N, C-alpha and C positions, 0 to 999 in steps of 0.2 A: 475587568476580566470576565464578568458575566456576559457582556455583549460579545466578547471574543469567542466564548464558548457557544453562545447561541448561533453565531455565524458559522462556527465549525460544525455544529449539529445540522445547520441548513445545508452546508456543502456535503456533508455525509449523506443526507437524504437525497440530494440531487444525484450524487454518484450512484447510490443504491438504486434509485429509480431508473437511471440510465442503463445500469448493468442489467436489471431485470427486463427492460425493454429490448436490449440487445440479445437477450436469450432467444427471442422470437426470430431475430435476424439469423442467428445460427441455425435454427430449425429450418427456416426458408432456404438457407444456403445448402443444407444437406439435401433437401427435397429437390432443389434446382440442379444440383450436381448429379443426383440420381437420375433425374430426367434426361440430362445430357448423355449419361452412359446408356440409358435405355434406347434413346433415339439413335445413338451412334452404332451400337452393337446389335440392337434388335431390329431397327428399321433402316440402317445404313443412311442415316440422315443427321446432319449437324446444324447447329444454330449458333452463330457468333454472338448474337444478342443475348442468348441464354448463358453462354459462357462468360460474357462480360457482366451479366447479372450476378453470377457467382463471385466474380472478382470484386464487384462493388460491395456486395454484402459482407464478404470477408474483410475488405479494407475498413468498412464502417465498424464492424464488430471489434476488430483489433484496435483501431486507432481510438475510438471513443470508449473502449473498455479498459483503457489504461488507468483511468482515475478510479474506476470501480475495483480493479485489481489491487490498487494501492489501499483503498479504503477497507477492503475485505482481507488484506494481508496475503494475497495470492502471488505477489511478486517473489521471485527467487532471491533469497538473501542468504549469505553465509553467516550463520549464527553460532559458530563454534564458541566464541567468547561471549556473544550477546546473551545467549540463553542462560548463562551462569552469572550474569550481572545482577546487581540489586536494582530496585525500582528506580533509584536516582541515576544509576549508570545507564540503564536503558533509556530513560528520558533524555539524558545528555546526548547519547548516540543518535536518537531520533531527531532532536532539535538541531544538532550540528550537521547531521546528514542532510536535513532539509535545506538548511541555509547554505551549506558549502557545495553540495553536489546536486540535489534535486532541482531546486529553483533556478540556479544558473544554467543547468542543462535545458530546462524548459524554456527559459528566455532565449537561449541560443537557437533552439529548434524553431521557436515561434518567429524570431527575427529572420533566420535564414530561409524559412519556407514561405514567408509572407510574400516576397517578390515573386517567388516561384508560382504561388497560387494566383497572385494578381495578374501575372502575364497570361495565365491560362484563362482567367476571366475576361481579359481584354479582347481576346479573339473568340470567346465562347468555344473553347477547344472541344472537339468531338472525337469519336473513335477514328483511328486511321483506316479502318475497314468500312466498306460501304454498308455492310450488313451489321456492323457493330452498334453498340449502345452509345448514345450521345451523353453529354453531360460530364465529360472528363474533368472539367473545371470544378465541378462539385466534389469529385473524388479527391482532387488535389487540395481542396479547401480543408479537408479533414486533418491535414498535417499541422497547420497552425492552431486549428481548433482543439486537436488532441493535446498539444503542448499547453494551451490555456487551461483546459479542464484538469489536466494532470497537475499543473502549477497551483490551481485553486485547492485541489485536494491536498497538495503538499503543505499549503498554508494552514489547512485544517489540522493536519497531523502535527505541525509545529505548535499550533495553539494548544493542542492537547498535551504535548510534551512539556510545554511551558507551565501549564496548569498543574501537571504532576510534580514538577520541580517545586512549585510554590507550596503544594500540599506537603511535600516531604520536609521543606524548610520549616513550615508551621508546626509539623509534628515534632521536629527536633527541638524547637523552642518550647514546646509543651512538655515533652517527656525528657528533655535533657540533651546536651550536645553529644552524648555518647551513643545515641541511636542513629542509625542511618535510614531507617524506614519505620513509619508508624506501625505497620502491620508486623514488623519484626519484634515488637515489644511484647514479651510474654512474662507473666508472673512466675517466679521461681520459688521453690520450696527449699528453704535452707536446710531443713531437717533431712532432705534426701540428697543434697549436694555436698554437705560438709561431712567428712569422715568422723565417725564416732570411735575414739581411741580410749581405751581403758588401760592405764599403766599402773602397775603395782610398784610400791617403793622398793628400791634396790637395797640389797644388803651386801656386805663385804663377802666376796666369793660366791654370792648367790646368783640367781638368774632373774631376768626381767621378763615378765609375762605381759604380752600385749593382746 
């Protein structure tokens, strides 16, 4: 299990490093798009290569940023029930979600886009415009690459969920089967929780004072 956690930490660092590097791609995309607007409306001049550059930067930042978004928790998720679950429940949702939904979808995208990218590589596909930017096959290669990196991050998430479940089980064996989470175990003060009743002996026809 230690090796699995080390692999998960390595995948997290890879996703984080990729996400931080893609931040510069986003800045370059903003600058390139601003230059396109200035050239068009300020100097009545356009550049297809510059417009393709914006497209390439956007596609790279989006496709390769999927794993970083998953690692940092930036994906959109409906947590109406999830946020109120215990640690065990959240770990089960994360583990089952990775195995049943995330990893199969990643495999489907990777297999489905592989031939699409391979066909583009076979002809070294370039832009359809004479002034456009070449290397369209590189852009199409981002599809299977994004599925692979997202799948690897999904494996890291699954490993962490599995580790959490094992910790909860160990905590239950240590503190007793009645606890569902080790952090939920709190010492109680019976003097504060038990009611203190003082009852006077009753007499015939009398009253009982409590």
